[in-house]
N, C-alpha and C positions, 0 to 999 in steps of 0.2 A: 345333103344332096351335093355340096361341093366336095366333101370328103369322099364320096362314092367316085366322082368323077377323077379325082386326083389319083386315087387308089388304081383305077382302070389304066390311066396313063403311065404310072410308075410301074405297074407290074411286068412289063417286058424287061425292064432294066434291073430287076431284083435279082441276086443270085440265087439258083435254084436250091442249093445246099449252102446256106449261110453257116460259116464256122461257129462252133458252139464254146464259148468260153465265158468266165465270170470275171468279174473286177477282183483283183488280188492274185490272178493267175500269172505266171511267168510264161510268155510266149515267144515264139520266133515268128516274125512276119516277113514273108518273102514278097518282096515288090518287083515288078517288071521295070527295068531301067532299059530305056532305049537310046543307045548312043549311035548317031548316024544311021546306019541300015543294020546294026547289029541289037540284038536284044539279049539281056541276060537277067538273072535274078539276084537280088541284094537281099541280105537277110538283116533284120533288125530285131535285137532281142531285149526283151526287158520286162517290167511288171506293167500290167493293164491298171492304170489308177483312175480310169473314169470311162463310162459309157454313157452316151446320150443320144437324143434323137429316135425317130422312128421312120420306118419306111426306107426311102432312097436317101434320107438325110441323116441315117444312123452313122454315128462315127465312135471311134474309141482312141484313148490316148495312152501311149506306151512310154514308160520312162526307165531309163538306165543311167548308169553312171561311167563316163568316159573320161579318163586322165583327171579324176577327182572333180569333175564337173558334170552336173546333171544335165541329161539331154532328154527332152520329150518331144514327141512326134505324134501328130494327130492323122489317123488313117480313115478314109471313109470305108465302111463295112462292105458296101456293095460295088466299090470300084473295080474296074477291070484290071486296073494295075496291081491291086493286091492279089497276088497268085494264091497264096494258102496262109492259114494261121495255125501254126502247130502249138499245141499246150504242152510244154516240158513240165510243168509243176503247178499244183492248185494251190492256192493260198488261202487261209481261213480268214475272212474279214468279217466285220458287223456293220461296216457303212458301204454307201453306194459310191462316194468319191473319196479317194485316198490322198487328198492333198497334204495330209500332214506328213506323209513321207518326204516331202520336199525339203523339210527342216532337218532331217535325220541324215546322219551319216555313219558308215561302217555297218557292223552288225546289228545296229538297231533298224535298219531298213529292211531286214528279213521278216518275212512274215511266216506263222506257223503253218506247216504243210498239212492239208487235208488228204488223208489217205482214202483211196477207193477200195472196197472189198474185192478180192480176186476170188476166182471159184473155189480154191483152196480155203480161203477164209470163210466163205459162204457155207461151205459144207461143214466147216467145223462149228459155224454158229448154229446151224440147224440141227447138228448132233448135240450140240450142248442144250439147245432150246428143247429137244426132244427128251433129255435126261432129266431137264428140271420139270417137265410135265409129268413123266414117268414116275418121279420120286413121290410127289404128293398122292398119286394112285396107290402106289405100294405102300405108304403109310397108311392110307384109310383101309387097304385091304388086310394089313398085318395086325391092325388094332381092332 
C-alpha cells in the first residue's frame, strides 16, 4: 500500500528516458553548473563502479584518476542537474560493485572491453550459421 503511494508521488520526478549503462562502463556525465545567472555543462569522465537504489533514490558512482589521485563522484540518476550520460566504452565485469579498483593503479585499472555486434558482424554470423546448418544436410544427402 505505502509502496504504491510512494511510486505515485515519485512518478512525475523520474526521467522519461533514463540513461542505459552498466557497472564497468566508461561514461561521460554532463552536469549542469549554474554560476550566477549563467548555466554551462561540465563533463565528468570515468568508470562506473557502483549503482544502487531504486526509483527517485537511484544513484551511481563514477571513478577517475586525476593527478595520480582517485576521485569518485556520486550522481543521482534522475537529478535535473545530470544533463546526459554518454557511454564511451563498455567494460566486462562479474561483480555489481567494483570497489577492488580503488586499490589498483595504472594498467591494472582497465577492464576488458565488451564489444557489441555491428550489422556487418551480425550478417557474417548469420551467414556462418547458415553454412553450419547447410553442411549437415549436405552430408546426409551425400551419404
